[in-house]
Every structure is written in C-alpha cells, then in structure tokens.
C-alpha positions in Angstrom: 136.8 -157.8 -31.8 132.9 -156.4 -31.5 131.8 -153.2 -29.8 128.4 -152.5 -28.6 127.5 -148.8 -27.6 125.0 -146.4 -28.2 126.4 -142.9 -28.5 122.9 -141.5 -27.4 123.6 -143.5 -24.0 127.0 -142.6 -23.2 127.8 -140.8 -20.1 128.9 -137.4 -20.7 132.0 -136.8 -18.3 132.1 -133.8 -16.5 134.7 -131.3 -16.7 136.7 -130.9 -13.4 137.8 -127.9 -11.9 141.0 -128.0 -13.8 141.8 -126.4 -16.9 144.8 -127.9 -19.5 146.5 -125.2 -18.5 146.6 -125.8 -15.1 147.6 -129.3 -16.2 150.4 -128.3 -18.5 152.0 -126.3 -15.6 151.5 -129.1 -13.1 149.2 -127.6 -11.0 146.4 -130.2 -11.6 147.1 -133.9 -12.6 143.5 -135.6 -11.8 141.6 -137.7 -14.1 138.7 -136.3 -15.1 136.9 -139.4 -16.0 136.1 -142.9 -14.7 138.5 -145.7 -15.4 138.0 -147.5 -19.2 136.1 -150.1 -19.2 137.3 -153.5 -20.9 136.9 -153.4 -24.8 133.6 -155.7 -25.4 134.2 -159.4 -26.5 137.3 -159.1 -28.4 137.6 -161.8 -31.6 141.2 -161.6 -30.9 142.9 -162.3 -27.8 145.9 -159.8 -27.3 148.9 -160.5 -25.3 151.0 -157.6 -25.8 148.0 -154.7 -25.6 145.6 -153.8 -23.8 142.3 -151.9 -25.6 139.6 -150.4 -23.9 136.9 -148.2 -24.4 136.0 -145.2 -21.8 132.5 -144.5 -22.7 132.0 -141.1 -20.6 134.4 -139.8 -23.3 133.9 -141.5 -26.4 137.8 -142.6 -26.2 139.4 -145.8 -27.6 142.9 -146.1 -25.3 145.5 -148.4 -26.3 148.2 -149.7 -23.9 151.1 -151.6 -25.0 152.2 -154.0 -22.3 155.1 -155.8 -24.0 156.3 -159.5 -22.6 160.5 -158.6 -22.2 162.1 -155.5 -24.3 159.6 -152.7 -24.6 159.7 -152.6 -28.3 157.8 -153.6 -31.5 158.3 -157.6 -31.6 156.1 -159.4 -34.5 153.7 -160.4 -31.5 153.0 -156.8 -31.0 152.7 -155.9 -34.8 149.9 -159.0 -35.1 148.2 -157.7 -32.1 148.2 -154.0 -33.3 146.8 -155.3 -37.1 144.2 -157.2 -35.6 143.0 -154.1 -33.5 143.2 -152.1 -36.4 141.4 -154.7 -38.8 138.4 -155.0 -35.3 138.1 -150.9 -35.6 137.2 -151.2 -39.4 135.1 -154.0 -38.8 133.2 -151.9 -35.8 132.9 -149.0 -37.6 131.1 -151.0 -40.8 129.0 -152.6 -38.7 127.3 -149.4 -36.7 123.8 -149.1 -37.3 124.2 -145.4 -36.7 126.7 -142.9 -38.2 126.1 -140.2 -35.3 126.8 -143.2 -32.8 130.3 -144.4 -33.9 132.1 -146.9 -31.3 134.6 -143.9 -30.2 135.5 -140.9 -31.6 139.4 -140.4 -30.0 141.9 -143.1 -30.0 144.8 -142.8 -27.6 148.1 -144.7 -27.5 149.9 -144.8 -24.3 152.5 -147.7 -22.7 152.1 -149.4 -19.5 156.3 -150.1 -19.4 157.1 -147.2 -16.6 159.4 -144.6 -18.2 159.2 -146.0 -21.9 156.6 -145.8 -24.8 158.7 -147.7 -27.2 162.0 -148.6 -28.0 161.9 -149.2 -31.4 162.6 -152.4 -33.8 163.1 -155.8 -32.5 166.9 -155.5 -32.9 167.4 -159.2 -32.0 165.4 -160.2 -35.2 166.9 -157.6 -37.2 170.6 -159.5 -36.5 169.6 -162.7 -36.8 167.9 -161.8 -40.7 171.0 -159.9 -41.4 173.4 -162.8 -40.7 171.1 -165.2 -42.3 171.3 -162.6 -45.8 167.2 -163.2 -45.0 166.0 -160.0 -46.7 162.4 -161.8 -47.1 161.9 -162.0 -43.1 163.1 -158.6 -42.8 161.0 -156.9 -45.3 158.1 -158.8 -44.1 158.7 -157.0 -40.9 159.1 -153.8 -41.7 155.7 -153.9 -44.4 153.8 -154.9 -41.4 155.3 -152.0 -39.1 154.6 -149.4 -42.0 150.9 -151.1 -42.5 150.7 -150.3 -38.9 151.7 -146.6 -39.1 150.0 -145.8 -42.1 146.6 -147.5 -40.4 147.4 -144.7 -37.7 148.0 -141.9 -40.2 144.9 -142.8 -42.1 143.1 -142.6 -38.9 141.5 -146.1 -39.8 139.6 -144.1 -42.4 137.1 -143.2 -39.9 136.1 -140.0 -38.2 138.6 -140.2 -35.6 141.5 -138.0 -33.9 144.5 -139.9 -32.9 146.8 -139.3 -30.0 150.2 -140.6 -28.9 150.8 -140.1 -25.0 154.2 -140.2 -24.5 155.2 -140.7 -21.1 158.8 -142.0 -21.1 161.6 -142.8 -24.0 160.3 -143.2 -27.6 163.3 -144.0 -29.3 163.6 -145.8 -33.3 160.5 -147.5 -34.1 158.9 -145.9 -31.3 159.4 -142.4 -32.0 158.2 -143.3 -35.6 154.7 -144.5 -34.4 154.1 -141.6 -32.1 154.9 -139.4 -35.3 151.8 -141.1 -37.1 149.5 -139.9 -34.8 147.2 -136.7 -35.4 148.2 -135.0 -32.0 151.8 -135.8 -29.6 151.4 -135.1 -25.8 154.6 -135.8 -24.1 155.7 -135.2 -20.6 158.5 -133.7 -19.6 161.8 -135.7 -19.3 160.4 -138.1 -22.0 163.2 -138.9 -24.8 163.1 -139.0 -28.4 165.8 -140.2 -31.2 167.0 -142.3 -33.8 169.8 -144.5 -32.8 170.1 -146.5 -35.7 173.2 -144.7 -37.0 175.4 -145.9 -34.1 174.9 -149.0 -35.9 175.3 -148.1 -39.3 171.9 -147.8 -40.5 169.1 -145.5 -40.5 165.5 -145.2 -39.6 163.5 -147.0 -42.1 159.8 -147.3 -41.2 158.7 -144.0 -41.7 161.6 -141.6 -39.6 162.1 -139.1 -42.8 158.7 -139.3 -44.0 157.1 -138.4 -40.9 159.3 -136.2 -39.0 160.0 -134.1 -42.1 156.5 -133.1 -42.5 156.4 -131.8 -39.0 159.4 -130.2 -38.6 160.8 -129.6 -42.0 163.6 -131.7 -43.8 166.8 -130.1 -42.9 166.2 -130.3 -39.0 164.7 -134.1 -39.7 168.1 -135.1 -41.5 170.0 -133.2 -38.6 168.1 -135.2 -36.4 168.2 -138.9 -37.6 171.9 -138.4 -38.9 173.2 -136.9 -35.6 171.8 -140.3 -33.5 171.3 -137.6 -30.6 168.6 -138.3 -28.2 166.7 -135.0 -27.2 164.0 -134.3 -24.8 160.4 -133.2 -25.4 161.0 -130.0 -24.2 163.5 -129.7 -27.4 161.1 -131.4 -29.6 158.5 -129.2 -28.4 160.1 -126.6 -29.2 161.1 -127.9 -32.8 157.2 -128.3 -33.1 156.9 -132.2 -33.3 155.4 -132.4 -29.4 152.0 -130.7 -29.7 151.4 -130.6 -26.1 154.0 -130.7 -23.4 153.1 -131.4 -20.0 154.4 -131.9 -16.4 155.9 -135.5 -15.6 152.9 -137.5 -14.2 150.0 -135.6 -15.8 149.8 -136.8 -19.1 147.0 -139.1 -18.8 145.1 -136.1 -17.1 146.4 -134.0 -19.9 144.6 -136.3 -22.6 141.3 -136.5 -20.8 141.1 -132.7 -20.6 142.3 -132.3 -24.3 139.6 -134.8 -25.2 137.0 -133.1 -23.4 137.8 -129.6 -25.0 137.9 -131.4 -28.6 134.5 -133.3 -28.2 132.7 -129.7 -28.1 134.5 -129.4 -32.2 135.0 -132.8 -32.8 133.8 -132.4 -36.5 136.2 -129.5 -37.3 139.0 -131.5 -35.6 138.3 -134.4 -37.7 137.8 -132.3 -40.9 141.3 -130.5 -40.2 143.3 -133.4 -40.1 141.8 -135.0 -42.9 142.8 -131.9 -44.9 146.1 -131.7 -42.9 146.9 -135.4 -44.0 145.8 -134.5 -47.5 148.4 -131.5 -47.8 151.2 -133.4 -46.3 150.1 -136.5 -47.7 152.5 -139.9 -47.0 151.4 -142.6 -49.3 152.0 -146.2 -48.3 153.9 -146.8 -51.4 156.4 -144.4 -50.3 156.6 -145.9 -47.0 157.4 -149.4 -48.7 160.0 -147.9 -50.9 161.9 -146.5 -48.4 161.4 -150.1 -46.5 163.3 -151.5 -49.4 166.2 -149.1 -49.4 166.2 -149.9 -45.8 166.3 -153.5 -46.3 169.2 -153.1 -48.7 171.0 -151.1 -46.3 170.7 -153.4 -43.5 171.9 -156.5 -45.6 175.2 -154.3 -46.1 176.1 -154.4 -42.5 179.4 -155.8 -41.1 179.6 -158.1 -38.5 181.2 -154.9 -36.2 178.0 -153.6 -37.0 175.8 -156.2 -36.2 177.5 -156.7 -32.8 176.5 -153.1 -32.0 172.7 -153.6 -32.9 172.8 -156.8 -30.7 174.6 -154.7 -27.6 171.8 -152.1 -27.6 169.1 -155.1 -28.0 171.1 -156.4 -24.5 171.0 -152.8 -23.0 166.9 -152.8 -24.0 166.7 -156.3 -22.5 168.6 -155.0 -19.4 166.3 -152.3 -19.0 163.3 -154.3 -19.3 164.6 -156.4 -16.2 165.2 -153.3 -13.9 163.1 -150.3 -15.0 162.2 -147.7 -14.5 166.3 -147.5 -15.0 167.3 -145.2 -17.5 168.3 -146.4 -21.3 171.7 -146.3 -22.5 171.2 -145.5 -25.9 174.6 -146.1 -26.6 175.4 -148.9 -25.6 
C-alpha cells in the first residue's frame, strides 16, 4: 500500500453553513466535502474493506463491505491487518513530518443498518466441536491485534473515529470501543449477545467498556445480554457524539473540520488518555486465553444456540436492512 501526498498541496475544505449542532439536531445532513478518492496503488487487494483518502480533510475512510454475514471473518481480519501495516509503512516513508498521509482515520460500514455483528460464529462453532483451541486462539489473537492497533492509533499522530450507523453487536461493539471517538446515529444498537449461548465477549469488551463507563456498568451490560440504543449508550458516556439517523457522515466531516484546527492538541490528549486508561496487548491476550478455555467448555446445546444466531445473521445479510433478531 502506497500513498503519495503532499500536505502543502492538500485542498482545504470549505465548511458549509451547517454547524455540528445543527447536524446533531438533524437540521443539516449534507456532506461538507467532496467524495473521497481511492487509496493510491494499494499493494494488497482488499476484498472486504474499501479504503479511501479524502485529501480535502486529510482523512482516511475505511468502509467494511463483507461478503455474506456482516461479521469479522478471517478474510476481513487479514484485510484489516494488511491495511494497518500499510499505514505504518506509509508514515515511515513520508519525507516531511508536517505532511502525513492523513490526520484522521474513520471506520464505517457499507452494510445498511449494520456496523458489524461481531465474531465469526460459524467458525467458532466448528472449532469448539473439533476441540481446536489452536484455530480459535489464532482467530481471537488476530482480532485483538487489530483492536490494539486501533487503540494505539497505529503509533501515528492520527485521531481515530468509529461511525456507527446501525447495529454494533459482540465483536462489532468491541471494535467501536477501540477508537478515540464514537459517533453514532440515533437508532443504532449496541450489545453483547454472547451470554445467550453461555459465553462472554472475550476480545476486548470488558477491558474497553469498563474504561469508558466504569466496571460496574460494563459488567451489568455484558452479563445481561441486553441490546441497548445509541441514545442509552450516549447517556452512559460510551458514545461521544449522538446524531440524527442519516446524518452520521456529515457529522463526522464537520467534527473533523473542527478538530483539524487544533489537531496537535487532540492527538496529544488522546495519547494521554491512552496512557492514563492503558489497555495493554498482554491484557487483551490474557483475556482471550480465558475466553478460549471457556468456549471449549460449551455444551452441544450452547453451540446450537450459537449456530442459530449465526443463521439469523445469515438470513439478515440476504434481506438487509431488516432488523436483527439478536435472541434467535
């Protein structure tokens, strides 16, 4: 993946009349920038994500576009890892520290009504039945490696943003929590359904959520299996910016326009927050090991519940944007 950009030549966006406040209230939902341009000459062909750079706003956008169930398949994890490695390469190759390839990174989804439904449940079920702890652990380690890269902003002066325009469940919720800022549209839903099949979300959920809303509230949400709205999660403090349905992208662009004015301060603040509320890679992997051990203890009845949820997700992928039955 290569990116050739000169920050001095970047076209500065003109902030249009709608302010962030009006976007939040739903009065203004127009985009404040030209459409992004494709990422230049990628060395890896991505099949499950679309990565673009908007030079006008110095932002890199990654849209998940999975084939089949909107979940973190092995193919998507490989694509995300390759993208993140490409970021590190491009920042290392830059000639001018004042002209980075981009200053903001946004993760979103092209699946209507869905951010991401989480882990590959069919893969989990197959591994559990085969007692294949190696494959189960390899998948989970790859997942937390991707989350940890987000948490560290790829070790670059970048502000990371998750744009949630639909359901973020299980691993999708965990992924959202790994970003500096969560922007969510009203009506989006969040939750951890793992307790329904006698498991817990083991790829960052408690580590990340407890640092945002406190251990007690995080434990209650994880162990209840409840699916809650973006409005409720905003009240709890985990969603940073709540906007009207359909206004998420415009809100993110306006947010970026505001933060560009004091980009250095925002980058430094999020670095400081990561230090104060540190989540280490070792912590994430240790929890994965507990999760793998617990997964291998599931009964056949538990695994069948997991497979029914996977089937519900599969049916949804064929009739989007119908609502997910998280309790299937």
